[in-house]
N, C-alpha and C positions, 0 to 999 in steps of 0.2 A: 525484668523482662515479663509480661500479662502471661499469665495463661492462655490467651488469645494466641497471643503471638507464637507461643511455643509447639503449639497443636497446628497452626496454621507453617511454621518449621516443619514437623514434622511429617504433613501430609506432601507438600512441598518435597523435600526429602524424596518419596516412596514413591511419587510422579518418576521422578527425574531419575531413579534405579531401573522400575518396573515398566512404566507404562511404554508398551512400542510405540511412535510416533512414524507415521511412514511418511515418508517426505518425496515432496511431488515438485515437479520443475514445469515450465513454458517455454517452449520452445514458440517462435514466433516466425512467418515467412511471409513475404510479400507475393501478392497473388496476381498474375496477369491474363485477366481475362480476355476472349477475345467478342467482340462486338454482340453473339447469338449468346454467350453465357455469361458477358454481365448483365443483357437485358432480362435474363432467369433470373438472376441473383436481385434484381432489384422487383423481380413480380414476386420472390420467395420470402424477400425481407418484409416489402409491404403486406403483402398475405399476413404476415406473422403476425402486424402490429395491427391489422384490424383485429385478429381473434383474440391477441390480447384486451386490446379496446371490448372487444363483445363481451372476453367473459368478465372481465371487473365490471361492463355496465348488470350482467345480468346478478354480479352478485354482490351491489348496492343495491338494485331495484329488489330482492329475494328479501334483502334485511329491510327494507322502508316498508315494503307492503307486506310482507306476512313475520317480520322480528325471526326469520329462518338462514339461518348461515349455510352458503352452499360451498363444500371441500370439493379438494380434487379430480375424485374420485369419481364426483355426481358431475363433474364439466366433463371429464373425459369421454364419458357415456353420451352426454348432449352434443359434444364439438366433433363426436368421430365421422369424418369425410365430410365436412361441412366447408372447409375450404382445399383450394386446389394445389395442397402440403403435403407432403409426409405426413405418416402417421406416428413414426420419432418428433418430428419437428412440432405436431400438433401438441404433444404431451410435454414435451419439451417447452412451449411456450406456454402451457396452462401451469406447470412445476415452478416455472420462473414466477407467476402472478401467486402461488400458492407461497411460496417461499418470502414472497414481500411482504404478504398477510402475514404470515407466523412472526415474522421480524417486527414490524405494527406491534402485535400481541404483546410480545414481549420487549415492545419499546426501545427498540435495537434502532428501530427510522421510523420515516412517517409515512400518513398511509398512502397505500398506492393512489399514481397518479394516474390519466389517461393519456399515453403515450403519442406527441405530435409526430413527423416524419425525423425530425430531427434527432430525437430523444428515443429511439426503438433500432440502432445500429449493430446489433448481433444476428445472426442466427446458429444457434448450438448444435453439436452434432456428438450427442447420447454414447453412441459406442462406437469408438477407433476402431476399425477395421470391418466392421460389420456394417455401418452406414455411410464409413470414409477411408481412404486408406490414401495412401503416399506412397506413387513408385517411379522411378526415373524422373524425380522433378517433376511430378504434375499429381495433382488433386483430384482422385475419383471421386463425387458427389455429385446425386442424383441424377445419373447418365449426362456428368460431366466431366471432360477433362479440363484442367484447367492448369496452366501453366505456372508454376512460383519461381521463388531466387532460388531456392536449394542449394543454401549457403553453408548449410550442415547437414548434417544426418543426424536422425532421431534418437535420446538416448532413456535407454532404460526403457519401460512397459508403457508405448501407448495406450491410453485411459480414454481420454475423451479430448473434444476439438470443441472449436468456434471459430465461424465468421466474422470477420469485423470489418465495417467500415467507417471509413475514416476520410478527415480533407483530402488525403493525397493517393487515397486508391482502398483496395481493399484487401485485405490481410488474413492467416491463416493460423492460429495458436492452438496446440500441439499438446494436451498435459500431459505429462508424462511422468508413471511413475521408478522413485530409483532405485537403486538396490540401498539397503541397511546404511546410514548412518557413519561415516567415521569412526573410530574407537574414542572415546577421550582420553583428552594431552593429559600430563602433570603437569600442574601450572608453574612454572616457570616464571613468564612474565605476567604483567596485570597493567590495566590503563584503566584511566576514571576518565571519563568527556563529559563536558557540559556544551550542551548546546545553547545555541544564544540567538540577539540580532543584528549585535555589531561583528561578531564574529561566531561563523555558524555553527566550528566547534573549539573549545578550550579543550586542551589534554593535560594530566599530569605531569606529560614529562617538560611543560613550558611550551608548547608549541598551537599556533593559533590559526586556523582555517577563515579567511575570509569569506562574508557570505556574498552570492556572484549577485543577488539581486536581480536573477533576470529578468519579472516581469517588471519590475519598475523604471528596469532601462531601456524597455519596452515598450510602455508603456505610451508617450508623446507618438509613437508609429500608430499604435492601436488606436487611441484616440481619433487621429486624421483618417485611418481606414472607415472605421467607424462611424464617422460622422458621413464620409460618399455611401455609407450600406445604408443613413437614415433619410437622405435624399433621393433614392432610387426607388421607383413607382413599385408596391409592395404586389406581388406576381409576376414580375416582369426579367426577361433575361439578365440585365442589367444589375438586380437587385442578388440574383442568386449568384451571379460572380464575383460581386460586391462582397456576398458572405462568404461565400469558400475562400478569397481572400484574408478575409477575420479569420475564419478556423483554421487557414496553413499558418498563419501567426501562432495563436494559440500553441500549433500541434508543433511548433518548431520550439517556442518557449520550453513548452513539457520534455520536448526531446533533449534541449541543451542540461536544464536542468536533472532528466534524467542522467545522462552520460556523467554530469559533474559529481553527483552522489553515489554512483555506482565509482569513482577512481576513489571519493575521499573513503567510505564504505571500507572499501579493497585492503588499505592500508591499516585499519583499524581493526580489520579482523583476523590479521596477522598475528596478534597478541592472543594469550593463553586463556587470560578472567579479560571482559570486556564490561566494568560497570560505567550503569548510568543511571540517571532517574526515571520514577516512572511517576511521567507528567500526566495531566490530565489533561493534554491538547484540546479535546472539544471543548472545555470548558471554558479554555482560556481563547480560544477563539471568539469567543460572548463579547470579548473587550474589545469594542469596534475602533479604538486608538490600536491598539497592535492585530487584530485580526489578517492585515493585507498582508503585514510582513512575516508575520508566522505562517500562514499560506506560502508567502513565497520562499521562505527558509525550507520549508518543507521538512519539518521537523520527524513526524511519523515513517514517513517513507525511507529518509537516512536510517532512524534506527529498526526498522524494518528490517533495512540490505544488510544493515553490519551484521542482524540475528542470523539471519537465515546464511552469510555468507561463513561468520564464527561456528554453525553450527556444522556448514559442510567441512570449514577445517580442521573439526575436535576440540574445537574452543567452549569457552563457557562465555555465556551474556546474563548479567544479573542485572535487576533492577531495583535499585534502595528508593527508601523513603525520601523525598528530595526536602523534606524539613530540616532549616537552620543552613542549608549547604552553602549557602550564601553569606547568611548572616555569622558562622562560626568561622573560628579564626584555626587555621589546618596547624600552627605553630601549636596554640598553649591551650585550643579551645574555647575561649572565652567567645559570649557572645558581642558581636558589635553592631550595631544595629545601621543598616544602612539603606535608602534610596535608590531607585533603577538608575537615577540620573547620578551618584556616585562610582566610578567606574574602577575608582584604587581603594584595595584594604587596609587600613592601617589601623595594627591594632596597640591598644593604649597599654594593654596589660605586657606586651613582648616585644613592642617596637615593631612586629613585622609591616613588612611593605610590599604590598604585592598584587596583581593587579586581581578583580576580584572575580575575575571567569575564570581564573589560574588555582585561587583559594578554593571555589567550587569543585573544582575538578578533584584538587589534592582531596576534599574530605571527603567527595564520593567513591573514591580510590578505596580509603580510608574502611568508609562502610562495606564497600562492596567485597572486601577480603575477610572481614568481618563475617559476614551474610553469607561468604560462600563456606571459613571454616563451621558456620552455625550447620552447614546445609549438607557437611560433608564433604566435601569437594578436597580432590588429593593438592593443597598446598604446598609449595616447598620453593616460596620465592626465592631468586637470586638476591645477595646485598644488594646489588644495582639496582634490581628493580624495584626496590623499597627504599632505595638511597633521598628521594625528594620525600618521604615522610616522616625522615628523621628530624 
């Protein structure tokens, strides 16, 4: 092991033991505004969008003409009271633009773009309790009382919120600060997970989860709806209705996928140690032959769900280097080269014949246990937990 890897492991161990991360949870409610409240929400959203666009134009113009940047504080003074929205919302919109700029300078996102009506869909609530509150199933916001679905109570300490417009209506999201995370478990069970396209997940226990391919199954339906949309006159009510139909279909696919991933991730998060590959998913999406299938599978969302569910359950989630996990034999360690089209691992050294994804998950499990040991995790695996590695 080189000195860089050793230093990285030491820092990672210190971070896990000494740095406190405050857990947050977002709780969502459906809103049922009356005609007056609905009109006011639409006006507020539109004014916030116009403010965002004008602030962005000011930044671009200032740089082009004077080679001078404009920061958040300058714009907060400039646009104070300029739009018929609250001072809190004005600051939130300007802060959103400033955050986008900062992400661009750090090369984490593209340059900010002007927002069309269908690209600005949320109203931020900076301080919950001061700018908005939820009482007896109703949202109090900007002198409005809006009925909510009220299907569950808020948890922890509500900190901030957001009102979101979607294809099927308005929603309220409340971000809550949760109590300190559950104490970590002693590791008695461990599992390795290999994500893929044919199988969404193949685990080290030999189980496989078929990829649902929800977008692929709805492509024909979407294509038909989009053809109808393209034939409607721009600006007409018919085009707006057709656009809503397309948007609702996309929303349904999104919710089906999210529901499926929640169910899959919950089962795997019950293990004490979950090992996965640290994949460069953004880089893999540049392969135009696989980009649609990777996006449809939603590997990143699945891994995020497993991570946060594991943390809430007191389990450990580790990411290992993906190098040679598919090529390496899980039985003897020999490197067996094979292309993506070859779905079975056949080792010429030890004669092991096994599905390539299961072989990769076993290698991931072994590497995850080794990494956990280097990090100082409390590993005391039961014999049956490591039987697949024998």
